[in-house]
ZAMARGU-4260 file (C-alpha; in steps of 0.2 Angstrom, whole numbers, plus 5000, padded with zeros to 4 digits):
<rodrens>
0) 4997/5002/5001 | 5012/5014/4993 | 4995/5027/4995 | 4983/5032/5003 | 4970/5021/5001
5) 4951/5023/5002 | 4951/5005/5011 | 4962/4997/5022 | 4969/4980/5016 | 4972/4967/5030
10) 4971/4950/5025 | 4965/4939/5009 | 4956/4924/5010 | 4945/4922/4995 | 4947/4938/4991
15) 4956/4955/4999 | 4948/4959/5015 | 4946/4976/5021 | 4940/4987/5034 | 4930/5002/5028
20) 4941/5022/5036 | 4922/5025/5043 | 4920/5010/5052 | 4938/5009/5057 | 4932/5018/5073
25) 4918/5005/5078 | 4930/4997/5087 | 4942/4980/5087 | 4951/4964/5092 | 4966/4955/5089
30) 4967/4939/5096 | 4977/4922/5099 | 4989/4913/5107 | 5009/4918/5111 | 5018/4916/5093
35) 5003/4917/5079 | 5008/4933/5072 | 4995/4945/5084 | 5011/4958/5083 | 5012/4959/5064
40) 4993/4960/5061 | 4995/4976/5073 | 5007/4984/5066 | 4997/4980/5045 | 4986/4988/5054
45) 4996/5002/5058 | 5005/5002/5044 | 4989/5005/5032 | 4979/5015/5047 | 4994/5027/5044
50) 4993/5027/5025 | 4975/5035/5025 | 4980/5049/5037 | 4974/5041/5052 | 4985/5042/5068
55) 4988/5027/5078 | 4994/5025/5098 | 5000/5008/5102 | 5012/5000/5116 | 5030/4990/5112
60) 5030/4975/5124 | 5044/4968/5117 | 5053/4980/5106 | 5045/4970/5087 | 5038/4987/5083
65) 5052/4999/5083 | 5058/4994/5063 | 5042/5005/5060 | 5051/5018/5054 | 5064/5010/5041
70) 5058/5002/5025 | 5058/4982/5025 | 5061/4968/5014 | 5076/4959/5027 | 5064/4945/5030
75) 5064/4929/5018 | 5046/4925/5027 | 5040/4940/5024 | 5047/4939/5004 | 5040/4921/5005
80) 5022/4929/5011 | 5022/4941/4996 | 5025/4927/4983 | 5011/4917/4991 | 4999/4930/4988
85) 5005/4937/4971 | 5007/4955/4979 | 5017/4961/4962 | 5014/4980/4965 | 5022/4979/4984
90) 5033/4991/4991 | 5044/4991/5008 | 5043/5007/5015 | 5042/5015/5034 | 5030/5026/5041
95) 5034/5042/5049 | 5034/5038/5070 | 5034/5046/5087 | 5043/5037/5103 | 5037/5039/5119
100) 5044/5033/5134 | 5034/5035/5154 | 5055/5034/5159 | 5061/5044/5147 | 5074/5030/5140
105) 5069/5027/5124 | 5057/5040/5119 | 5051/5056/5125 | 5044/5058/5139 | 5028/5057/5145
110) 5019/5064/5159 | 5002/5067/5168 | 4998/5076/5184 | 4990/5068/5199 | 4977/5078/5198
115) 4973/5074/5180 | 4976/5055/5186 | 4962/5057/5197 | 4960/5048/5215 | 4950/5032/5205
120) 4965/5027/5197 | 4976/5030/5207 | 4967/5018/5220 | 4969/5006/5207 | 4988/5010/5202
125) 4992/5009/5224 | 4980/4992/5224 | 4969/5003/5240 | 4956/4994/5248 | 4938/5004/5250
130) 4941/5012/5264 | 4958/5018/5259 | 4950/5024/5242 | 4939/5034/5253 | 4954/5044/5263
135) 4960/5046/5244 | 4946/5052/5238 | 4948/5064/5254 | 4965/5070/5254 | 4959/5077/5234
140) 4946/5083/5241 | 4955/5095/5256 | 4968/5097/5242 | 4955/5107/5230 | 4946/5115/5245
145) 4965/5121/5249 | 4970/5126/5230 | 4983/5114/5233 | 4988/5108/5217 | 4992/5088/5215
150) 5006/5089/5202 | 5020/5075/5206 | 5022/5064/5217 | 5029/5071/5233 | 5014/5083/5233
155) 5002/5069/5235 | 5018/5064/5248 | 5016/5081/5257 | 4997/5080/5256 | 4995/5064/5262
160) 5008/5068/5277 | 4997/5085/5280 | 4978/5077/5282 | 4988/5065/5295 | 4992/5076/5304
165) 4977/5086/5304 | 4964/5072/5304 | 4956/5076/5320 | 4952/5095/5312 | 4948/5088/5296
170) 4935/5073/5304 | 4920/5084/5304 | 4919/5095/5291 | 4924/5077/5278 | 4926/5063/5287
175) 4936/5050/5296 | 4954/5050/5293 | 4962/5034/5299 | 4981/5034/5304 | 4983/5016/5297
180) 4974/5019/5277 | 4986/5037/5279 | 4999/5025/5282 | 4994/5012/5269 | 4993/5027/5255
185) 5011/5033/5258 | 5021/5015/5258 | 5011/5012/5242 | 5017/5030/5236 | 5035/5024/5241
190) 5034/5007/5231 | 5027/5017/5215 | 5041/5030/5217 | 5052/5014/5218 | 5046/5007/5199
195) 5046/5026/5192 | 5032/5035/5196 | 5042/5050/5202 | 5043/5051/5184 | 5029/5047/5176
200) 5020/5060/5187 | 5024/5080/5183 | 5025/5092/5170 | 5025/5095/5153 | 5011/5083/5154
205) 5006/5074/5139 | 4997/5084/5127 | 4985/5073/5116 | 4984/5084/5102 | 5005/5078/5099
210) 4996/5060/5096 | 4985/5067/5081 | 4995/5072/5070 | 5001/5068/5053 | 5018/5069/5041
215) 5021/5083/5029 | 5014/5068/5013 | 5000/5066/5026 | 5002/5050/5034 | 4997/5050/5052
220) 5009/5048/5066 | 5013/5030/5073 | 5014/5035/5092 | 5025/5020/5101 | 5026/5019/5120
225) 5041/5012/5122 | 5036/4998/5140 | 5045/4983/5140 | 5051/4994/5155 | 5033/4998/5162
230) 5027/4980/5160 | 5037/4976/5173 | 5025/4986/5182 | 5008/4980/5173 | 4994/4987/5185
235) 5004/5006/5181 | 5005/5000/5162 | 4985/4996/5163 | 4979/5013/5173 | 4991/5022/5163
240) 4982/5016/5148 | 4965/5017/5155 | 4970/5035/5157 | 4975/5042/5142 | 4957/5032/5133
245) 4946/5042/5147 | 4958/5058/5145 | 4954/5057/5124 | 4934/5054/5129 | 4933/5068/5139
250) 4944/5083/5131 | 4939/5078/5112 | 4923/5085/5104 | 4909/5076/5097 | 4913/5071/5079
255) 4895/5058/5075 | 4903/5045/5064 | 4917/5053/5052 | 4924/5046/5035 | 4940/5039/5042
260) 4944/5040/5060 | 4953/5052/5072 | 4965/5040/5080 | 4966/5023/5083 | 4970/5018/5099
265) 4977/5000/5101 | 4976/4991/5120 | 4993/4977/5120 | 4990/4964/5135 | 4972/4969/5137
270) 4967/4956/5151 | 4977/4967/5163 | 4964/4979/5163 | 4951/4968/5169 | 4961/4958/5181
275) 4956/4962/5200 | 4946/4978/5192 | 4933/4987/5205 | 4915/4985/5195 | 4916/5003/5199
280) 4930/5005/5189 | 4924/4993/5174 | 4908/5002/5172 | 4916/5017/5170 | 4931/5008/5155
285) 4913/5001/5147 | 4907/5018/5146 | 4922/5023/5139 | 4920/5011/5125 | 4903/5012/5121
290) 4906/5031/5121 | 4923/5037/5114 | 4920/5030/5097 | 4907/5047/5093 | 4926/5056/5095
295) 4932/5051/5082 | 4941/5036/5093 | 4942/5017/5087 | 4951/5007/5102 | 4960/4990/5098
300) 4959/4978/5109 | 4975/4965/5109 | 4974/4950/5120 | 4978/4930/5120 | 4959/4924/5121
305) 4943/4937/5119 | 4937/4928/5132 | 4948/4939/5141 | 4937/4954/5139 | 4918/4955/5149
310) 4904/4955/5136 | 4900/4969/5135 | 4915/4975/5130 | 4919/4960/5117 | 4903/4965/5111
315) 4906/4979/5103 | 4920/4975/5094 | 4918/4974/5076 | 4933/4972/5068 | 4940/4955/5074
320) 4955/4945/5069 | 4957/4927/5078 | 4976/4920/5078 | 4976/4903/5082 | 4973/4895/5099
325) 4978/4881/5108 | 4966/4869/5116 | 4976/4855/5125 | 4965/4854/5140 | 4947/4852/5143
330) 4946/4873/5149 | 4955/4878/5132 | 4942/4869/5121 | 4931/4876/5131 | 4937/4892/5127
335) 4941/4891/5109 | 4921/4882/5107 | 4917/4901/5115 | 4929/4911/5105 | 4922/4901/5088
340) 4903/4910/5095 | 4906/4927/5095 | 4909/4927/5076 | 4895/4928/5065 | 4895/4909/5057
345) 4901/4905/5041 | 4893/4890/5034 | 4905/4884/5024 | 4920/4885/5038 | 4920/4873/5051
350) 4927/4888/5066 | 4930/4876/5082 | 4941/4867/5071 | 4948/4879/5061 | 4954/4890/5075
355) 4965/4876/5084 | 4974/4872/5068 | 4978/4892/5059 | 4996/4893/5052 | 5007/4909/5059
360) 5002/4922/5051 | 4982/4914/5045 | 4968/4920/5055 | 4949/4923/5057 | 4943/4935/5050
365) 4926/4946/5052 | 4923/4966/5048 | 4908/4974/5047 | 4900/4982/5031 | 4894/4998/5025
370) 4880/4996/5037 | 4892/4993/5050 | 4884/4974/5052 | 4899/4958/5057 | 4901/4950/5038
375) 4904/4933/5037 | 4919/4925/5045 | 4935/4922/5034 | 4948/4910/5034 | 4963/4923/5027
380) 4984/4925/5027 | 4985/4943/5037 | 4997/4954/5020 | 5015/4955/5026 | 5021/4972/5032
385) 5030/4986/5021 | 5041/4991/5037 | 5055/4984/5042 | 5055/4969/5055 | 5071/4969/5066
390) 5070/4983/5080 | 5080/4996/5078 | 5099/4996/5083 | 5099/5010/5100 | 5106/5024/5086
395) 5094/5024/5073 | 5081/5025/5088 | 5088/5040/5094 | 5093/5047/5077 | 5070/5046/5075
400) 5069/5054/5092 | 5080/5067/5089 | 5073/5071/5072 | 5053/5075/5079 | 5046/5090/5077
405) 5044/5092/5099 | 5059/5084/5103 | 5064/5097/5116 | 5048/5099/5124 | 5044/5086/5136
410) 5062/5084/5139 | 5064/5098/5150 | 5054/5096/5167 | 5045/5109/5176 | 5041/5111/5193
415) 5031/5123/5200 | 5024/5130/5214 | 5012/5118/5220 | 5004/5108/5237 | 5022/5103/5240
420) 5031/5122/5241 | 5014/5126/5249 | 5016/5116/5263 | 5034/5117/5265 | 5032/5136/5266
425) 5017/5134/5281 | 5028/5124/5289 | 5042/5136/5290 | 5031/5151/5295 | 5025/5141/5310
430) 5042/5139/5315 | 5041/5159/5319 | 5025/5160/5328 | 5021/5166/5344 | 5025/5150/5353
435) 5039/5145/5346 | 5048/5164/5353 | 5051/5154/5371 | 5059/5141/5362 | 5071/5152/5354
440) 5075/5163/5368 | 5081/5145/5377 | 5090/5141/5361 | 5100/5155/5362 | 5102/5154/5380
445) 5118/5147/5390 | 5119/5127/5388 | 5125/5113/5397 | 5138/5101/5388 | 5124/5090/5391
450) 5111/5100/5380 | 5123/5106/5369 | 5128/5088/5361 | 5109/5086/5359 | 5107/5102/5350
455) 5122/5096/5339 | 5115/5078/5337 | 5098/5085/5333 | 5101/5101/5319 | 5113/5086/5311
460) 5099/5075/5308 | 5086/5090/5303 | 5100/5095/5290 | 5103/5075/5281 | 5081/5072/5284
465) 5079/5090/5274 | 5059/5083/5271 | 5045/5092/5277 | 5042/5075/5289 | 5060/5076/5294
470) 5056/5094/5298 | 5040/5089/5307 | 5048/5077/5317 | 5062/5085/5321 | 5050/5100/5329
475) 5043/5089/5343 | 5062/5080/5345 | 5065/5100/5348 | 5052/5101/5358 | 5053/5086/5368
480) 5071/5091/5370 | 5070/5108/5381 | 5053/5109/5385 | 5047/5120/5368 | 5026/5117/5368
485) 5017/5106/5359 | 5021/5100/5338 | 5008/5108/5330
</rodrens>
């Protein structure tokens, strides 16, 4: 597909199988066991969409997709598939790519703020129970009511400490705030920080419009999130992608049924989204999937088995590419049968039997016709990709990143005044209030040798700790040692 096409050519059965561009935002599914060709199908879909000017967002979990910017031709199996399908005018070509990386190592840094993520999604990332989630909600509410911006992790950590220290004062207006719940939030924030959350939360936050660009030739940008490291924290990975979907849903205007999508969003390892998920969050996901197509966004879930997805979500996925499934156990056989029943039946095809016999690069394919109805399922060969299958070298990837029009914007972090800084200022001002004057006078009086040694040790500890929590601890220690007023 060297030039923009009025259709998305994805596979060949008895004839060519295409997705109609105005039906591409009706969502889709790419499923199959490991090693059956899902990643290549994903690549072919992305290439075709880019070719007609549709931007794409996709996660690269194993590093298999980075070769998209360069022309292919180096893989013997691709050449063999071209010959087998008789593709005489097939041209190898690269596609415009923007690399992203939460950790800023293999792409432009991608960030959001604590406030944009919100307490519901953060509760899932932090693995909080219902009571702890309630305390997190209260923390956000108190921050809002006091004009305290929550932008990065240190803001939320400082805010949690502040709420915990003043729980009695907030009790009447906001409800009970248990010290145990505050402690759980703080411990999980520390774990999240160790996993790289300190790099993910902050500014400049991702501008979603930067994902929805075309190049000078009119090809849609293929946005690739480097997710090999992110997948080491699967809950963070799944919640991050869910946040992106929710933001697209909130920010984009209604467009009805456009001639082609504004953006296609591929959700790889989709089963992670629905594992141990609270009912409230599942309902939100279902709502977003149901309504986001009216914003011109198509969502394609990529997973091993279609049954990994809730029925209400699966029922909205009109364009389907189903690769082989394994049937080694009675449970596997039951799943194969159930997966086969999700297709519109083909009287000439035993889908239950065929689904276990498909070779690599073969698939059962069903798409939406002009009226929006699923076509009869067909057995087909997925078309070969035009781009390079071999991953980019570090030097090639760096060149693509540097040549991007957004290079330099997200690489510079911004740390404006927010909750952490304001709470820090308040704490410092407390040290100069009248109740502290007695302590200051005593500090200026001659001390015994023991007091001098203790004072020096405490000041040294304060300097070493340096944090808001550390200063509060030190104020308490000073008060108890030298008879000052009660800690506030």
